CHARMM-style PDB file with segment names, atoms N, HN, CA, C and O in Angstrom:
ATOM      1  N   MET     1     120.996  83.209  94.492  1.00  0.00      PROA
ATOM      2  CA  MET     1     120.924  82.925  95.646  1.00  0.00      PROA
ATOM      3  C   MET     1     121.933  84.635  96.205  1.00  0.00      PROA
ATOM      4  O   MET     1     123.023  85.208  96.203  1.00  0.00      PROA
ATOM      5  N   THR     2     119.912  84.740  96.767  1.00  0.00      PROA
ATOM      6  HN  THR     2     119.027  84.274  96.769  1.00  0.00      PROA
ATOM      7  CA  THR     2     120.852  86.605  97.658  1.00  0.00      PROA
ATOM      8  C   THR     2     121.492  86.480  99.418  1.00  0.00      PROA
ATOM      9  O   THR     2     121.633  85.352  99.890  1.00  0.00      PROA
ATOM     10  N   THR     3     121.689  87.188  99.905  1.00  0.00      PROA
ATOM     11  HN  THR     3     121.575  88.105  99.522  1.00  0.00      PROA
ATOM     12  CA  THR     3     121.535  87.103 101.195  1.00  0.00      PROA
ATOM     13  C   THR     3     121.027  88.431 102.200  1.00  0.00      PROA
ATOM     14  O   THR     3     120.806  88.529 103.407  1.00  0.00      PROA
ATOM     15  N   GLU     4     120.952  89.597 100.784  1.00  0.00      PROA
ATOM     16  HN  GLU     4     121.132  89.518  99.804  1.00  0.00      PROA
ATOM     17  CA  GLU     4     119.218  89.879 101.831  1.00  0.00      PROA
ATOM     18  C   GLU     4     118.938  88.812 101.984  1.00  0.00      PROA
ATOM     19  O   GLU     4     119.238  87.642 101.748  1.00  0.00      PROA
ATOM     20  N   THR     5     117.553  90.149 102.949  1.00  0.00      PROA
ATOM     21  HN  THR     5     117.309  91.099 103.140  1.00  0.00      PROA
ATOM     22  CA  THR     5     116.426  89.476 103.331  1.00  0.00      PROA
ATOM     23  C   THR     5     115.292  90.521 103.047  1.00  0.00      PROA
ATOM     24  O   THR     5     115.179  91.727 103.263  1.00  0.00      PROA
ATOM     25  N   PRO     6     114.500  89.564 102.477  1.00  0.00      PROA
ATOM     26  CA  PRO     6     113.162  90.009 101.503  1.00  0.00      PROA
ATOM     27  C   PRO     6     112.890  91.346 102.881  1.00  0.00      PROA
ATOM     28  O   PRO     6     113.304  91.218 104.034  1.00  0.00      PROA
ATOM     29  N   ARG     7     111.966  92.777 102.252  1.00  0.00      PROA
ATOM     30  HN  ARG     7     111.631  92.881 101.315  1.00  0.00      PROA
ATOM     31  CA  ARG     7     111.415  93.328 103.297  1.00  0.00      PROA
ATOM     32  C   ARG     7     109.912  93.087 103.031  1.00  0.00      PROA
ATOM     33  O   ARG     7     109.409  93.705 102.093  1.00  0.00      PROA
ATOM     34  N   TRP     8     109.348  92.471 103.569  1.00  0.00      PROA
ATOM     35  HN  TRP     8     109.757  91.969 104.331  1.00  0.00      PROA
ATOM     36  CA  TRP     8     107.655  92.316 102.867  1.00  0.00      PROA
ATOM     37  C   TRP     8     106.270  93.010 102.880  1.00  0.00      PROA
ATOM     38  O   TRP     8     105.657  93.032 103.947  1.00  0.00      PROA
ATOM     39  N   PHE     9     105.813  93.492 101.944  1.00  0.00      PROA
ATOM     40  HN  PHE     9     106.310  93.475 101.077  1.00  0.00      PROA
ATOM     41  CA  PHE     9     104.377  94.161 102.451  1.00  0.00      PROA
ATOM     42  C   PHE     9     103.256  94.480 101.367  1.00  0.00      PROA
ATOM     43  O   PHE     9     103.367  95.286 100.444  1.00  0.00      PROA
ATOM     44  N   THR    10     102.308  93.796 101.624  1.00  0.00      PROA
ATOM     45  HN  THR    10     102.218  93.141 102.374  1.00  0.00      PROA
ATOM     46  CA  THR    10     100.957  94.315 101.014  1.00  0.00      PROA
ATOM     47  C   THR    10     100.894  96.091 100.345  1.00  0.00      PROA
ATOM     48  O   THR    10     101.280  97.237 100.575  1.00  0.00      PROA
ATOM     49  N   SER    11      99.956  95.099  99.211  1.00  0.00      PROA
ATOM     50  HN  SER    11      99.642  94.168  99.024  1.00  0.00      PROA
ATOM     51  CA  SER    11      99.109  96.097  98.915  1.00  0.00      PROA
ATOM     52  C   SER    11      98.581  97.740  99.953  1.00  0.00      PROA
ATOM     53  O   SER    11      99.277  97.922 100.952  1.00  0.00      PROA
ATOM     54  N   SER    12      98.113  98.179  99.846  1.00  0.00      PROA
ATOM     55  HN  SER    12      97.547  98.031  99.035  1.00  0.00      PROA
ATOM     56  CA  SER    12      97.766  99.693 100.865  1.00  0.00      PROA
ATOM     57  C   SER    12      96.229 100.148 100.243  1.00  0.00      PROA
ATOM     58  O   SER    12      95.523 100.869 100.947  1.00  0.00      PROA
ATOM     59  N   TYR    13      95.712  99.674  98.822  1.00  0.00      PROA
ATOM     60  HN  TYR    13      96.286  99.088  98.250  1.00  0.00      PROA
ATOM     61  CA  TYR    13      94.459  99.353  98.604  1.00  0.00      PROA
ATOM     62  C   TYR    13      94.146  98.447  98.569  1.00  0.00      PROA
ATOM     63  O   TYR    13      93.013  98.162  98.181  1.00  0.00      PROA
ATOM     64  N   SER    14      95.568  97.035  99.211  1.00  0.00      PROA
ATOM     65  HN  SER    14      96.489  97.267  99.526  1.00  0.00      PROA
ATOM     66  CA  SER    14      94.222  95.978 100.084  1.00  0.00      PROA
ATOM     67  C   SER    14      93.007  96.361 101.217  1.00  0.00      PROA
ATOM     68  O   SER    14      93.200  97.517 101.592  1.00  0.00      PROA
ATOM     69  N   ASN    15      91.743  95.722 101.923  1.00  0.00      PROA
ATOM     70  HN  ASN    15      91.586  94.783 101.618  1.00  0.00      PROA
ATOM     71  CA  ASN    15      91.185  95.596 102.203  1.00  0.00      PROA
ATOM     72  C   ASN    15      90.914  94.742 103.443  1.00  0.00      PROA
ATOM     73  O   ASN    15      89.914  94.538 104.130  1.00  0.00      PROA
ATOM     74  N   ASN    16      92.680  94.156 103.481  1.00  0.00      PROA
ATOM     75  HN  ASN    16      93.493  94.322 102.923  1.00  0.00      PROA
ATOM     76  CA  ASN    16      92.895  93.010 104.693  1.00  0.00      PROA
ATOM     77  C   ASN    16      91.681  91.801 104.489  1.00  0.00      PROA
ATOM     78  O   ASN    16      91.297  91.321 105.556  1.00  0.00      PROA
ATOM     79  N   GLY    17      91.102  91.312 103.378  1.00  0.00      PROA
ATOM     80  HN  GLY    17      91.413  91.701 102.511  1.00  0.00      PROA
ATOM     81  CA  GLY    17      90.267  90.140 102.876  1.00  0.00      PROA
ATOM     82  C   GLY    17      90.907  88.701 103.452  1.00  0.00      PROA
ATOM     83  O   GLY    17      90.313  87.991 104.263  1.00  0.00      PROA
ATOM     84  N   GLY    18      91.903  88.472 103.024  1.00  0.00      PROA
ATOM     85  HN  GLY    18      92.385  89.048 102.364  1.00  0.00      PROA
ATOM     86  CA  GLY    18      92.969  87.927 103.798  1.00  0.00      PROA
ATOM     87  C   GLY    18      93.556  87.293 102.208  1.00  0.00      PROA
ATOM     88  O   GLY    18      94.550  86.566 102.217  1.00  0.00      PROA
ATOM     89  N   ALA    19      92.762  87.682 100.692  1.00  0.00      PROA
ATOM     90  HN  ALA    19      91.955  88.273 100.684  1.00  0.00      PROA
ATOM     91  CA  ALA    19      93.472  86.715  99.793  1.00  0.00      PROA
ATOM     92  C   ALA    19      94.137  88.032  99.132  1.00  0.00      PROA
ATOM     93  O   ALA    19      93.734  88.625  98.132  1.00  0.00      PROA
ATOM     94  N   CYS    20      95.350  88.367 100.003  1.00  0.00      PROA
ATOM     95  HN  CYS    20      95.678  87.885 100.815  1.00  0.00      PROA
ATOM     96  CA  CYS    20      96.106  89.029  99.074  1.00  0.00      PROA
ATOM     97  C   CYS    20      98.210  88.728  98.358  1.00  0.00      PROA
ATOM     98  O   CYS    20      98.528  87.637  97.885  1.00  0.00      PROA
ATOM     99  N   VAL    21      98.676  89.258  98.408  1.00  0.00      PROA
ATOM    100  HN  VAL    21      98.417  90.145  98.793  1.00  0.00      PROA
ATOM    101  CA  VAL    21      99.920  88.533  97.792  1.00  0.00      PROA
ATOM    102  C   VAL    21     100.610  89.694  98.928  1.00  0.00      PROA
ATOM    103  O   VAL    21      99.966  90.615  99.431  1.00  0.00      PROA
ATOM    104  N   GLU    22     102.181  89.376  99.207  1.00  0.00      PROA
ATOM    105  HN  GLU    22     102.704  88.628  98.798  1.00  0.00      PROA
ATOM    106  CA  GLU    22     102.931  90.823  99.258  1.00  0.00      PROA
ATOM    107  C   GLU    22     104.039  90.105  98.406  1.00  0.00      PROA
ATOM    108  O   GLU    22     104.036  89.155  97.623  1.00  0.00      PROA
ATOM    109  N   VAL    23     104.898  90.890  98.850  1.00  0.00      PROA
ATOM    110  HN  VAL    23     104.900  91.662  99.486  1.00  0.00      PROA
ATOM    111  CA  VAL    23     106.190  91.588  97.699  1.00  0.00      PROA
ATOM    112  C   VAL    23     107.100  91.974  98.328  1.00  0.00      PROA
ATOM    113  O   VAL    23     106.913  92.234  99.516  1.00  0.00      PROA
ATOM    114  N   ALA    24     108.372  92.137  97.753  1.00  0.00      PROA
ATOM    115  HN  ALA    24     108.524  91.926  96.787  1.00  0.00      PROA
ATOM    116  CA  ALA    24     109.358  92.968  98.067  1.00  0.00      PROA
ATOM    117  C   ALA    24     110.318  93.637  97.449  1.00  0.00      PROA
ATOM    118  O   ALA    24     111.512  93.377  97.301  1.00  0.00      PROA
ATOM    119  N   THR    25     109.348  94.962  96.937  1.00  0.00      PROA
ATOM    120  HN  THR    25     108.378  95.173  97.058  1.00  0.00      PROA
ATOM    121  CA  THR    25     110.421  95.093  96.369  1.00  0.00      PROA
ATOM    122  C   THR    25     112.111  95.274  96.443  1.00  0.00      PROA
ATOM    123  O   THR    25     112.840  95.504  95.479  1.00  0.00      PROA
ATOM    124  N   ASN    26     112.524  95.107  97.851  1.00  0.00      PROA
ATOM    125  HN  ASN    26     111.932  94.920  98.634  1.00  0.00      PROA
ATOM    126  CA  ASN    26     114.346  95.588  97.976  1.00  0.00      PROA
ATOM    127  C   ASN    26     114.988  95.359  97.619  1.00  0.00      PROA
ATOM    128  O   ASN    26     116.149  95.680  97.869  1.00  0.00      PROA
ATOM    129  N   LEU    27     114.507  94.530  96.668  1.00  0.00      PROA
ATOM    130  HN  LEU    27     113.564  94.269  96.465  1.00  0.00      PROA
ATOM    131  CA  LEU    27     115.869  93.217  95.613  1.00  0.00      PROA
ATOM    132  C   LEU    27     115.540  93.771  94.087  1.00  0.00      PROA
ATOM    133  O   LEU    27     116.271  93.720  93.098  1.00  0.00      PROA
ATOM    134  N   ALA    28     114.059  94.378  94.226  1.00  0.00      PROA
ATOM    135  HN  ALA    28     113.465  94.420  95.029  1.00  0.00      PROA
ATOM    136  CA  ALA    28     114.107  94.804  92.554  1.00  0.00      PROA
ATOM    137  C   ALA    28     115.994  95.121  91.584  1.00  0.00      PROA
ATOM    138  O   ALA    28     116.629  94.734  90.603  1.00  0.00      PROA
ATOM    139  N   THR    29     116.103  96.136  92.843  1.00  0.00      PROA
ATOM    140  HN  THR    29     115.587  96.451  93.640  1.00  0.00      PROA
ATOM    141  CA  THR    29     116.901  97.082  92.023  1.00  0.00      PROA
ATOM    142  C   THR    29     118.385  95.924  91.700  1.00  0.00      PROA
ATOM    143  O   THR    29     118.600  95.377  90.619  1.00  0.00      PROA
ATOM    144  N   PRO    30     119.458  95.748  93.275  1.00  0.00      PROA
ATOM    145  CA  PRO    30     120.487  94.955  92.956  1.00  0.00      PROA
ATOM    146  C   PRO    30     120.475  93.540  92.458  1.00  0.00      PROA
ATOM    147  O   PRO    30     121.298  92.806  91.911  1.00  0.00      PROA
ATOM    148  N   HSD    31     118.872  93.406  92.968  1.00  0.00      PROA
ATOM    149  HN  HSD    31     118.204  94.002  93.413  1.00  0.00      PROA
ATOM    150  CA  HSD    31     119.151  91.410  92.091  1.00  0.00      PROA
ATOM    151  C   HSD    31     118.925  90.998  90.472  1.00  0.00      PROA
ATOM    152  O   HSD    31     119.423  90.199  89.678  1.00  0.00      PROA
ATOM    153  N   GLY    32     117.269  92.618  90.462  1.00  0.00      PROA
ATOM    154  HN  GLY    32     116.865  93.266  91.107  1.00  0.00      PROA
ATOM    155  CA  GLY    32     116.403  91.641  89.328  1.00  0.00      PROA
ATOM    156  C   GLY    32     114.945  91.639  89.603  1.00  0.00      PROA
ATOM    157  O   GLY    32     114.048  92.197  88.972  1.00  0.00      PROA
ATOM    158  N   ILE    33     114.883  90.862  90.725  1.00  0.00      PROA
ATOM    159  HN  ILE    33     115.612  90.408  91.237  1.00  0.00      PROA
ATOM    160  CA  ILE    33     113.869  89.931  90.759  1.00  0.00      PROA
ATOM    161  C   ILE    33     112.699  90.866  91.823  1.00  0.00      PROA
ATOM    162  O   ILE    33     113.034  91.974  92.243  1.00  0.00      PROA
ATOM    163  N   VAL    34     111.772  90.456  92.059  1.00  0.00      PROA
ATOM    164  HN  VAL    34     111.500  89.556  91.718  1.00  0.00      PROA
ATOM    165  CA  VAL    34     110.460  91.191  93.411  1.00  0.00      PROA
ATOM    166  C   VAL    34     110.111  89.768  93.274  1.00  0.00      PROA
ATOM    167  O   VAL    34     109.484  89.247  92.352  1.00  0.00      PROA
ATOM    168  N   PRO    35     110.889  88.902  94.919  1.00  0.00      PROA
ATOM    169  CA  PRO    35     110.068  87.891  94.781  1.00  0.00      PROA
ATOM    170  C   PRO    35     108.265  87.991  95.455  1.00  0.00      PROA
ATOM    171  O   PRO    35     107.990  89.159  95.732  1.00  0.00      PROA
ATOM    172  N   VAL    36     107.295  87.168  95.686  1.00  0.00      PROA
ATOM    173  HN  VAL    36     107.518  86.219  95.461  1.00  0.00      PROA
ATOM    174  CA  VAL    36     105.985  87.560  95.860  1.00  0.00      PROA
ATOM    175  C   VAL    36     105.910  85.766  96.421  1.00  0.00      PROA
ATOM    176  O   VAL    36     106.300  84.641  96.108  1.00  0.00      PROA
ATOM    177  N   ARG    37     104.835  86.762  97.804  1.00  0.00      PROA
ATOM    178  HN  ARG    37     104.517  87.676  98.058  1.00  0.00      PROA
ATOM    179  CA  ARG    37     104.258  85.218  98.649  1.00  0.00      PROA
ATOM    180  C   ARG    37     102.156  85.313  98.619  1.00  0.00      PROA
ATOM    181  O   ARG    37     101.153  85.970  98.341  1.00  0.00      PROA
ATOM    182  N   ASP    38     102.597  84.350  99.033  1.00  0.00      PROA
ATOM    183  HN  ASP    38     103.412  83.817  99.259  1.00  0.00      PROA
ATOM    184  CA  ASP    38     100.866  84.740  99.426  1.00  0.00      PROA
ATOM    185  C   ASP    38     100.528  84.541 101.133  1.00  0.00      PROA
ATOM    186  O   ASP    38     100.595  83.594 101.916  1.00  0.00      PROA
ATOM    187  N   SER    39     100.141  85.948 101.229  1.00  0.00      PROA
ATOM    188  HN  SER    39     100.086  86.718 100.593  1.00  0.00      PROA
ATOM    189  CA  SER    39     100.469  86.811 102.908  1.00  0.00      PROA
ATOM    190  C   SER    39      99.674  85.458 103.693  1.00  0.00      PROA
ATOM    191  O   SER    39     100.221  85.219 104.770  1.00  0.00      PROA
ATOM    192  N   LYS    40      98.589  84.594 103.407  1.00  0.00      PROA
ATOM    193  HN  LYS    40      98.145  84.788 102.533  1.00  0.00      PROA
ATOM    194  CA  LYS    40      97.652  83.786 104.229  1.00  0.00      PROA
ATOM    195  C   LYS    40      99.646  82.455 104.612  1.00  0.00      PROA
ATOM    196  O   LYS    40     100.009  81.760 105.561  1.00  0.00      PROA
ATOM    197  N   ASN    41     100.028  82.672 103.768  1.00  0.00      PROA
ATOM    198  HN  ASN    41      99.733  83.237 102.997  1.00  0.00      PROA
ATOM    199  CA  ASN    41     101.212  81.359 104.216  1.00  0.00      PROA
ATOM    200  C   ASN    41     102.847  81.625 104.176  1.00  0.00      PROA
ATOM    201  O   ASN    41     103.824  81.209 103.553  1.00  0.00      PROA
ATOM    202  N   VAL    42     102.556  82.533 105.178  1.00  0.00      PROA
ATOM    203  HN  VAL    42     101.762  82.872 105.684  1.00  0.00      PROA
ATOM    204  CA  VAL    42     103.624  83.121 105.116  1.00  0.00      PROA
ATOM    205  C   VAL    42     104.882  82.525 105.197  1.00  0.00      PROA
ATOM    206  O   VAL    42     105.637  83.260 104.560  1.00  0.00      PROA
ATOM    207  N   SER    43     105.578  81.462 105.703  1.00  0.00      PROA
ATOM    208  HN  SER    43     104.965  80.865 106.221  1.00  0.00      PROA
ATOM    209  CA  SER    43     106.398  80.034 105.932  1.00  0.00      PROA
ATOM    210  C   SER    43     106.445  79.621 104.113  1.00  0.00      PROA
ATOM    211  O   SER    43     107.339  79.484 103.278  1.00  0.00      PROA
ATOM    212  N   GLY    44     105.552  79.568 104.117  1.00  0.00      PROA
ATOM    213  HN  GLY    44     104.825  79.679 104.795  1.00  0.00      PROA
ATOM    214  CA  GLY    44     105.907  79.667 102.635  1.00  0.00      PROA
ATOM    215  C   GLY    44     106.572  79.525 101.274  1.00  0.00      PROA
ATOM    216  O   GLY    44     107.584  80.222 101.197  1.00  0.00      PROA
ATOM    217  N   PRO    45     106.383  79.044 100.520  1.00  0.00      PROA
ATOM    218  CA  PRO    45     107.008  78.950  99.419  1.00  0.00      PROA
ATOM    219  C   PRO    45     107.296  80.941  98.840  1.00  0.00      PROA
ATOM    220  O   PRO    45     106.374  81.577  99.350  1.00  0.00      PROA
ATOM    221  N   SER    46     107.923  81.585  98.286  1.00  0.00      PROA
ATOM    222  HN  SER    46     108.672  81.068  97.871  1.00  0.00      PROA
ATOM    223  CA  SER    46     107.547  82.667  97.377  1.00  0.00      PROA
ATOM    224  C   SER    46     107.727  82.416  95.973  1.00  0.00      PROA
ATOM    225  O   SER    46     108.143  81.390  95.434  1.00  0.00      PROA
ATOM    226  N   LEU    47     107.479  83.136  95.631  1.00  0.00      PROA
ATOM    227  HN  LEU    47     107.141  83.969  96.068  1.00  0.00      PROA
ATOM    228  CA  LEU    47     108.153  82.884  93.705  1.00  0.00      PROA
ATOM    229  C   LEU    47     108.932  84.240  93.323  1.00  0.00      PROA
ATOM    230  O   LEU    47     108.989  85.353  93.846  1.00  0.00      PROA
ATOM    231  N   SER    48     109.499  83.667  92.199  1.00  0.00      PROA
ATOM    232  HN  SER    48     109.454  82.763  91.774  1.00  0.00      PROA
ATOM    233  CA  SER    48     111.126  85.148  92.525  1.00  0.00      PROA
ATOM    234  C   SER    48     110.628  85.369  90.878  1.00  0.00      PROA
ATOM    235  O   SER    48     110.260  84.461  90.133  1.00  0.00      PROA
ATOM    236  N   VAL    49     110.741  87.100  90.468  1.00  0.00      PROA
ATOM    237  HN  VAL    49     111.040  87.837  91.073  1.00  0.00      PROA
ATOM    238  CA  VAL    49     109.249  87.974  89.217  1.00  0.00      PROA
ATOM    239  C   VAL    49     110.822  87.964  88.809  1.00  0.00      PROA
ATOM    240  O   VAL    49     111.773  87.390  89.338  1.00  0.00      PROA
ATOM    241  N   GLN    50     110.781  88.405  88.218  1.00  0.00      PROA
ATOM    242  HN  GLN    50     110.009  88.872  87.788  1.00  0.00      PROA
ATOM    243  CA  GLN    50     111.985  88.659  87.082  1.00  0.00      PROA
ATOM    244  C   GLN    50     111.525  90.506  87.571  1.00  0.00      PROA
ATOM    245  O   GLN    50     110.392  90.465  88.051  1.00  0.00      PROA
ATOM    246  N   ALA    51     112.082  92.005  87.568  1.00  0.00      PROA
ATOM    247  HN  ALA    51     113.003  92.039  87.178  1.00  0.00      PROA
ATOM    248  CA  ALA    51     111.393  92.954  88.043  1.00  0.00      PROA
ATOM    249  C   ALA    51     110.939  93.472  87.106  1.00  0.00      PROA
ATOM    250  O   ALA    51     110.205  94.439  87.306  1.00  0.00      PROA
ATOM    251  N   THR    52     111.308  92.849  85.157  1.00  0.00      PROA
ATOM    252  HN  THR    52     111.905  92.064  84.995  1.00  0.00      PROA
ATOM    253  CA  THR    52     111.313  93.956  84.395  1.00  0.00      PROA
ATOM    254  C   THR    52     109.320  93.814  84.112  1.00  0.00      PROA
ATOM    255  O   THR    52     108.420  94.647  84.005  1.00  0.00      PROA
ATOM    256  N   ALA    53     109.398  91.946  84.077  1.00  0.00      PROA
ATOM    257  HN  ALA    53     110.129  91.269  84.163  1.00  0.00      PROA
ATOM    258  CA  ALA    53     108.096  91.676  84.757  1.00  0.00      PROA
ATOM    259  C   ALA    53     106.789  92.396  85.128  1.00  0.00      PROA
ATOM    260  O   ALA    53     105.737  92.607  84.524  1.00  0.00      PROA
ATOM    261  N   PHE    54     107.294  92.713  86.447  1.00  0.00      PROA
ATOM    262  HN  PHE    54     108.148  92.541  86.938  1.00  0.00      PROA
ATOM    263  CA  PHE    54     106.476  93.206  87.472  1.00  0.00      PROA
ATOM    264  C   PHE    54     106.104  94.146  87.510  1.00  0.00      PROA
ATOM    265  O   PHE    54     105.056  94.504  88.047  1.00  0.00      PROA
ATOM    266  N   THR    55     107.011  94.895  86.844  1.00  0.00      PROA
ATOM    267  HN  THR    55     107.862  94.604  86.407  1.00  0.00      PROA
ATOM    268  CA  THR    55     107.560  95.760  86.463  1.00  0.00      PROA
ATOM    269  C   THR    55     106.181  96.430  84.686  1.00  0.00      PROA
ATOM    270  O   THR    55     105.857  97.431  84.048  1.00  0.00      PROA
ATOM    271  N   THR    56     106.057  95.685  84.737  1.00  0.00      PROA
ATOM    272  HN  THR    56     106.320  94.872  85.256  1.00  0.00      PROA
ATOM    273  CA  THR    56     104.595  95.884  83.591  1.00  0.00      PROA
ATOM    274  C   THR    56     103.738  94.356  83.400  1.00  0.00      PROA
ATOM    275  O   THR    56     103.396  93.972  82.281  1.00  0.00      PROA
ATOM    276  N   PHE    57     103.497  93.685  84.465  1.00  0.00      PROA
ATOM    277  HN  PHE    57     103.775  93.997  85.373  1.00  0.00      PROA
ATOM    278  CA  PHE    57     102.223  93.767  84.829  1.00  0.00      PROA
ATOM    279  C   PHE    57     101.747  94.287  85.912  1.00  0.00      PROA
ATOM    280  O   PHE    57     100.580  94.117  86.266  1.00  0.00      PROA
ATOM    281  N   VAL    58     103.209  95.467  87.009  1.00  0.00      PROA
ATOM    282  HN  VAL    58     104.156  95.605  86.721  1.00  0.00      PROA
ATOM    283  CA  VAL    58     101.718  97.080  87.229  1.00  0.00      PROA
ATOM    284  C   VAL    58     101.076  97.517  86.385  1.00  0.00      PROA
ATOM    285  O   VAL    58      99.869  97.756  86.369  1.00  0.00      PROA
ATOM    286  N   ALA    59     102.126  97.701  85.336  1.00  0.00      PROA
ATOM    287  HN  ALA    59     103.107  97.507  85.349  1.00  0.00      PROA
ATOM    288  CA  ALA    59     101.085  99.627  84.188  1.00  0.00      PROA
ATOM    289  C   ALA    59      99.916  98.391  83.395  1.00  0.00      PROA
ATOM    290  O   ALA    59      98.859  98.677  82.834  1.00  0.00      PROA
ATOM    291  N   GLY    60     100.526  96.969  83.579  1.00  0.00      PROA
ATOM    292  HN  GLY    60     101.385  96.736  84.035  1.00  0.00      PROA
ATOM    293  CA  GLY    60      99.283  96.822  83.056  1.00  0.00      PROA
ATOM    294  C   GLY    60      97.981  96.617  83.946  1.00  0.00      PROA
ATOM    295  O   GLY    60      97.016  96.626  83.182  1.00  0.00      PROA
ATOM    296  N   VAL    61      97.426  96.369  85.757  1.00  0.00      PROA
ATOM    297  HN  VAL    61      98.209  96.362  86.378  1.00  0.00      PROA
ATOM    298  CA  VAL    61      96.719  96.306  86.516  1.00  0.00      PROA
ATOM    299  C   VAL    61      96.606  97.922  86.315  1.00  0.00      PROA
ATOM    300  O   VAL    61      95.560  98.444  85.931  1.00  0.00      PROA
ATOM    301  N   ARG    62      97.690  98.598  86.588  1.00  0.00      PROA
ATOM    302  HN  ARG    62      98.540  98.174  86.900  1.00  0.00      PROA
ATOM    303  CA  ARG    62      97.441 100.415  86.884  1.00  0.00      PROA
ATOM    304  C   ARG    62      96.550 101.010  85.886  1.00  0.00      PROA
ATOM    305  O   ARG    62      95.947 102.075  86.024  1.00  0.00      PROA
ATOM    306  N   ALA    63      96.503  99.924  84.461  1.00  0.00      PROA
ATOM    307  HN  ALA    63      96.993  99.059  84.349  1.00  0.00      PROA
ATOM    308  CA  ALA    63      95.839 100.538  83.296  1.00  0.00      PROA
ATOM    309  C   ALA    63      94.666 100.182  82.686  1.00  0.00      PROA
ATOM    310  O   ALA    63      93.992 100.567  81.731  1.00  0.00      PROA
ATOM    311  N   GLY    64      94.619  99.141  83.716  1.00  0.00      PROA
ATOM    312  HN  GLY    64      95.167  98.829  84.492  1.00  0.00      PROA
ATOM    313  CA  GLY    64      93.163  98.594  83.391  1.00  0.00      PROA
ATOM    314  C   GLY    64      92.612  97.259  82.401  1.00  0.00      PROA
ATOM    315  O   GLY    64      91.439  96.981  82.152  1.00  0.00      PROA
ATOM    316  N   ASP    65      94.174  96.356  81.809  1.00  0.00      PROA
ATOM    317  HN  ASP    65      95.127  96.582  82.011  1.00  0.00      PROA
ATOM    318  CA  ASP    65      94.199  95.306  81.494  1.00  0.00      PROA
ATOM    319  C   ASP    65      93.872  93.912  81.100  1.00  0.00      PROA
ATOM    320  O   ASP    65      93.693  93.138  80.159  1.00  0.00      PROA
ATOM    321  N   PHE    66      93.903  94.066  82.453  1.00  0.00      PROA
ATOM    322  HN  PHE    66      94.048  94.694  83.217  1.00  0.00      PROA
ATOM    323  CA  PHE    66      92.763  92.603  83.454  1.00  0.00      PROA
ATOM    324  C   PHE    66      91.365  92.866  82.961  1.00  0.00      PROA
ATOM    325  O   PHE    66      90.598  91.909  82.853  1.00  0.00      PROA
ATOM    326  N   GLY    67      91.097  93.689  82.753  1.00  0.00      PROA
ATOM    327  HN  GLY    67      91.720  94.466  82.841  1.00  0.00      PROA
ATOM    328  CA  GLY    67      89.287  93.829  83.474  1.00  0.00      PROA
ATOM    329  C   GLY    67      88.842  94.642  84.741  1.00  0.00      PROA
ATOM    330  O   GLY    67      89.256  95.760  85.047  1.00  0.00      PROA
ATOM    331  N   GLU    68      88.298  94.192  85.145  1.00  0.00      PROA
ATOM    332  HN  GLU    68      87.962  93.284  84.897  1.00  0.00      PROA
ATOM    333  CA  GLU    68      87.429  94.312  86.260  1.00  0.00      PROA
ATOM    334  C   GLU    68      87.382  93.328  86.964  1.00  0.00      PROA
ATOM    335  O   GLU    68      87.795  92.416  86.248  1.00  0.00      PROA
ATOM    336  N   VAL    69      87.037  92.780  88.310  1.00  0.00      PROA
ATOM    337  HN  VAL    69      86.701  93.521  88.892  1.00  0.00      PROA
ATOM    338  CA  VAL    69      87.018  92.181  89.209  1.00  0.00      PROA
ATOM    339  C   VAL    69      85.964  92.982  90.153  1.00  0.00      PROA
ATOM    340  OT1 VAL    69      85.701  92.561  91.280  1.00  0.00      PROA
TER     341      VAL     69
END
């Protein structure tokens, strides 16, 4: 458990359609995690993803590995 507060942000690519997630990358370096939460339910739960897994996911998205929506 960390005592640092996550600094949440939504991607600049989000068109504010309400179906977004927020991430807190400020915890990646000091703790090795990237918390993720639903932007529509900011007081709800968050999921802590290993920083290496999150980096791999983002690289896959950028490379188009998951197709287009």
